[in-house]
C-alpha positions in Angstrom: 188.7 122.9 184.4 191.2 125.6 183.4 194.1 125.1 181.1 196.5 128.0 180.6 199.7 128.4 178.6 202.1 131.3 178.2 202.8 130.4 174.6 200.8 127.7 172.7 198.2 125.3 174.1 197.7 122.2 172.0 195.0 119.7 172.9 195.2 116.9 170.4 194.6 113.3 169.6 197.5 110.9 169.8 198.6 109.0 166.7 198.7 105.2 166.6 200.9 103.5 164.0 200.7 100.0 162.6 202.2 98.0 159.8 201.2 94.6 158.5 202.9 92.6 155.8 201.8 89.2 154.4 203.0 87.0 151.6 201.1 84.0 150.2 202.6 81.5 147.7 201.3 78.5 146.0 203.0 76.1 143.5 201.6 73.1 141.8 202.8 70.7 139.2 201.2 67.9 137.3 198.4 67.6 134.8 196.0 70.5 134.2 192.9 70.8 132.1 191.7 73.9 130.3 189.0 75.1 128.1 187.9 72.8 125.2 189.5 69.4 125.0 193.1 69.6 126.1 195.6 68.8 128.9 198.8 70.4 130.1 201.8 68.7 131.7 203.7 71.4 133.6 203.7 73.7 136.6 202.0 76.8 137.8 202.6 79.2 140.7 201.0 82.1 142.4 202.5 84.8 144.7 200.5 87.4 146.6 202.0 90.3 148.6 199.9 92.4 150.9 201.2 95.4 152.9 199.2 97.8 155.0 200.5 100.8 157.0 198.5 103.3 158.9 198.6 106.3 161.2 195.3 106.7 163.0 193.9 109.3 165.4 190.3 108.3 165.5 191.1 105.6 168.0 193.3 107.9 170.2 191.1 111.0 170.6 191.5 113.4 173.5 188.6 114.2 175.8 188.1 117.1 178.2 185.1 117.0 180.4 183.6 118.6 183.5 180.6 117.2 185.3 179.7 120.4 187.2 181.9 123.3 186.1 183.1 125.2 183.1 186.0 124.4 180.7 188.4 127.2 179.9 191.5 127.1 177.6 193.7 130.2 177.3 197.0 130.7 175.5 199.5 133.6 175.2 199.8 132.6 171.5 197.8 129.9 169.8 195.1 127.7 171.2 194.8 124.5 169.1 192.2 121.8 169.5 192.5 118.7 167.2 190.7 115.4 167.3 189.2 116.2 170.7 185.8 116.0 172.4 185.1 118.7 175.0 181.9 118.1 177.1 180.2 120.0 179.9 176.5 120.3 181.0 174.3 122.6 178.9 174.2 125.0 181.9 177.9 125.6 181.7 180.5 127.1 179.4 183.4 126.2 177.2 185.8 129.1 176.5 188.8 128.9 174.2 190.9 132.0 173.9 194.3 132.9 172.3 196.0 135.1 169.9 194.6 132.7 167.3 192.2 129.8 167.8 191.9 126.6 165.8 189.4 123.7 166.3 190.1 121.0 163.7 189.6 117.4 162.8 192.0 114.6 163.5 192.8 112.2 160.6 193.6 108.6 159.8 196.0 107.8 157.0 196.0 104.3 155.6 198.3 103.1 152.8 197.9 99.8 151.1 200.1 97.9 148.6 199.2 94.7 146.8 201.1 92.6 144.3 200.0 89.4 142.5 202.0 87.2 140.2 200.9 84.2 138.2 203.2 81.9 136.2 202.5 78.8 134.2 204.6 76.7 131.8 204.4 73.2 130.3 203.5 71.0 127.3 199.9 71.1 126.1 198.1 68.5 123.9 194.9 69.8 122.6 192.1 68.7 120.2 190.1 71.5 118.8 187.0 71.5 116.6 184.2 73.9 115.7 181.8 71.3 117.3 183.4 72.0 120.7 183.3 75.8 120.5 179.7 75.8 119.0 178.5 73.4 121.8 180.0 75.7 124.4 178.4 78.8 122.9 175.0 77.0 122.7 175.3 75.9 126.3 176.0 79.5 127.4 172.9 80.8 125.4 170.7 78.2 127.0 172.0 79.1 130.5 171.4 82.8 129.9 167.8 82.1 128.7 167.1 80.6 132.1 168.8 83.3 134.0 167.3 86.5 132.5 163.9 87.6 133.8 163.0 89.8 130.8 160.8 87.8 128.5 162.1 89.4 125.3 165.7 88.7 126.3 164.8 85.2 127.2 163.3 84.6 123.7 166.4 86.2 122.0 168.7 83.8 123.9 166.5 80.9 122.9 166.6 82.0 119.3 170.4 82.3 119.4 170.6 78.8 120.9 168.5 77.4 118.1 170.8 78.9 115.4 173.8 77.5 117.2 172.2 74.1 117.3 171.9 74.2 113.5 175.6 75.3 113.3 176.5 72.4 115.7 174.7 69.9 113.4 176.6 71.2 110.3 179.9 71.1 112.1 179.2 67.6 113.5 178.4 66.4 109.9 181.8 67.8 108.7 183.6 66.0 111.5 181.8 62.8 110.7 182.7 63.1 107.1 186.3 63.8 108.0 186.4 60.8 110.3 184.9 58.5 107.7 187.5 59.5 105.2 190.5 59.1 107.5 191.6 56.1 105.5 191.5 58.0 102.2 192.9 61.4 103.2 195.5 63.1 101.0 197.9 65.9 101.9 196.5 69.3 101.1 196.0 72.9 102.3 193.6 72.7 105.3 192.9 76.3 106.2 189.8 75.6 108.4 190.1 72.1 109.8 187.1 70.3 111.3 189.5 68.4 113.5 192.9 69.7 114.8 195.4 68.0 117.1 198.3 70.2 118.4 201.2 69.7 120.7 202.9 72.8 122.0 205.2 74.1 124.7 204.9 77.5 126.3 204.9 79.7 129.3 203.0 82.7 130.5 203.3 85.3 133.3 201.0 88.0 134.5 201.5 90.6 137.3 199.1 93.0 139.0 200.1 95.7 141.4 198.1 98.4 143.2 198.8 101.1 145.6 196.2 103.1 147.5 196.1 105.9 150.1 193.1 106.8 152.1 192.8 109.9 154.4 189.7 110.0 156.6 189.0 112.8 159.1 187.2 112.7 162.5 186.2 116.1 163.6 186.5 117.7 167.1 183.3 118.3 168.9 182.5 120.9 171.6 179.3 120.5 173.6 178.1 123.0 176.2 175.4 125.5 177.2 177.7 128.3 175.9 180.6 127.9 173.6 182.9 130.9 173.2 185.9 131.1 170.8 187.9 134.3 171.0 191.0 135.4 169.1 192.9 138.5 170.2 195.1 139.1 167.1 194.5 136.4 164.5 191.9 134.1 163.0 189.5 131.6 164.4 189.4 128.4 162.3 186.8 125.7 162.7 187.8 122.9 160.3 185.7 119.7 159.8 184.4 120.0 163.3 181.2 120.6 165.2 180.1 123.2 167.8 176.9 122.4 169.8 175.6 125.0 172.2 172.5 126.9 173.3 174.6 130.1 172.8 177.5 130.2 170.4 179.9 133.2 170.6 182.6 133.7 168.0 184.7 136.9 168.7 187.4 137.1 166.0 190.2 139.8 165.6 190.7 139.0 162.0 189.1 136.3 159.8 186.5 133.6 160.8 187.0 130.5 158.8 184.4 127.7 159.1 185.3 125.2 156.5 185.1 121.5 155.5 188.1 119.2 155.3 188.6 116.7 152.6 188.6 112.9 152.9 190.6 111.6 150.0 191.2 108.3 148.2 193.9 107.7 145.6 194.5 104.4 143.8 197.0 103.4 141.2 197.0 100.0 139.6 198.9 98.3 136.8 198.9 95.0 135.1 201.3 93.3 132.7 201.2 90.0 131.0 203.6 88.1 128.7 203.5 84.7 127.1 204.8 82.5 124.3 204.1 79.1 122.8 205.5 77.0 119.9 204.4 73.6 118.6 203.3 71.4 115.8 199.8 70.5 114.6 197.9 68.2 112.3 194.5 69.0 110.9 192.0 67.3 108.7 188.9 68.5 106.8 187.0 66.1 104.6 189.5 64.0 102.7 192.4 66.5 103.1 194.9 66.8 105.8 197.8 69.1 106.7 200.6 69.4 109.2 202.6 72.4 110.3 204.4 74.5 112.9 202.7 77.3 114.8 203.9 79.7 117.4 202.7 82.8 119.2 203.9 85.5 121.6 202.0 88.2 123.4 202.7 91.2 125.5 200.2 93.3 127.2 199.9 96.0 129.9 197.4 98.4 131.3 196.7 100.7 134.2 193.9 102.3 136.1 193.8 105.4 138.3 191.0 106.5 140.5 190.7 109.5 142.8 187.9 110.7 145.0 187.4 113.6 147.4 184.6 113.7 150.0 183.8 116.9 151.9 183.6 116.6 155.7 181.6 119.7 156.6 181.8 121.8 159.7 178.6 122.3 161.8 177.6 125.2 164.0 174.4 124.2 166.0 173.0 126.7 168.4 169.8 128.3 169.5 171.5 131.7 169.4 174.7 132.5 167.4 176.7 135.7 167.9 179.5 136.5 165.4 181.9 139.4 165.4 184.9 139.7 163.1 187.6 142.3 162.4 187.8 141.2 158.8 186.1 138.5 156.7 183.8 135.7 157.6 184.2 132.6 155.4 181.8 129.7 155.4 183.1 127.1 153.0 181.6 123.6 153.3 179.9 124.8 156.5 176.4 124.1 157.9 174.9 126.6 160.3 171.7 125.7 162.2 170.5 128.4 164.6 167.2 130.0 165.7 168.8 133.5 166.0 171.8 134.9 164.3 173.5 138.2 165.1 176.6 139.0 163.0 178.9 142.1 162.9 181.3 141.4 160.1 183.8 144.2 159.3 184.9 142.7 156.0 183.3 140.3 153.4 180.9 137.5 154.0 181.9 134.6 151.8 179.7 131.5 151.3 180.8 128.5 149.3 179.3 125.1 148.8 182.0 122.5 148.3 181.3 119.4 146.2 182.5 115.8 146.3 184.4 114.6 143.3 185.2 111.2 141.8 187.3 110.4 138.8 
């Protein structure tokens, strides 16, 4: 198999494109229950947006193969191989020649966007008491004491539940005292009521958005008895790819660059929430009671960013490796496995280990 071009020869994976968009909505109205003792008459809604777009080459790779003969690629200018498998028996050759030669990885790019919106509004009637909150806390402690395996932690949760049971008894006594005095209550300043009944109206809204971009490489791979890459004027680049051979020959006019490529992931997310409520309440403690108006408003927002880089190394695997360069030989994020290495490097030999990062 012989491919020849007077200018450039490009052997590359194709690129597939897809785009998906989905919207989910849900709206309900009626009576809702929440934490503690309370009900809400109102409505709530959810909206979820999902969008994914991608450009992929891993599922559209090129393949050049010869069952019995050699594979030869020659160009008057550049010979470029990207996202391609080249295969011939280990008794035959793969020769790629040009003014400059590049063997590189194909890549997939996936972009995702998500948006979530939650809304709720209505009228709430609630009864609150220290008895309720203490009972809930005690129940949580008892549950945790059964869940944990560490014996010391189990004992600590049991001890916490015991203290909370004492607090529950005290609060229950206060409530009982308040209830027994309902016929004799007088107006007063009730700062910490043992029983509180409130009626309020309000609304809340929260939004969450996220955008991510993922780039993943799939390297070219050359398999033959002899693999020869020759540049007449420029560099030879092997980027995120693998060369497998009994004999590997790299004859480079200028620089030899055997380097990793970087798989990357970027994510940006943001959340916002707003809410308000206004209402009236009545509270009692012992033989005193109080009434009043209460209201609240809240605004919050936050964001989270994450970035990661994963090195996709290049590999040179051969029983015998022959390297000749007119200038430098750069191995950055490269793995060379060979029984015998012969190198004639006119410039510098540069070795670099590239690290993954995550922040």
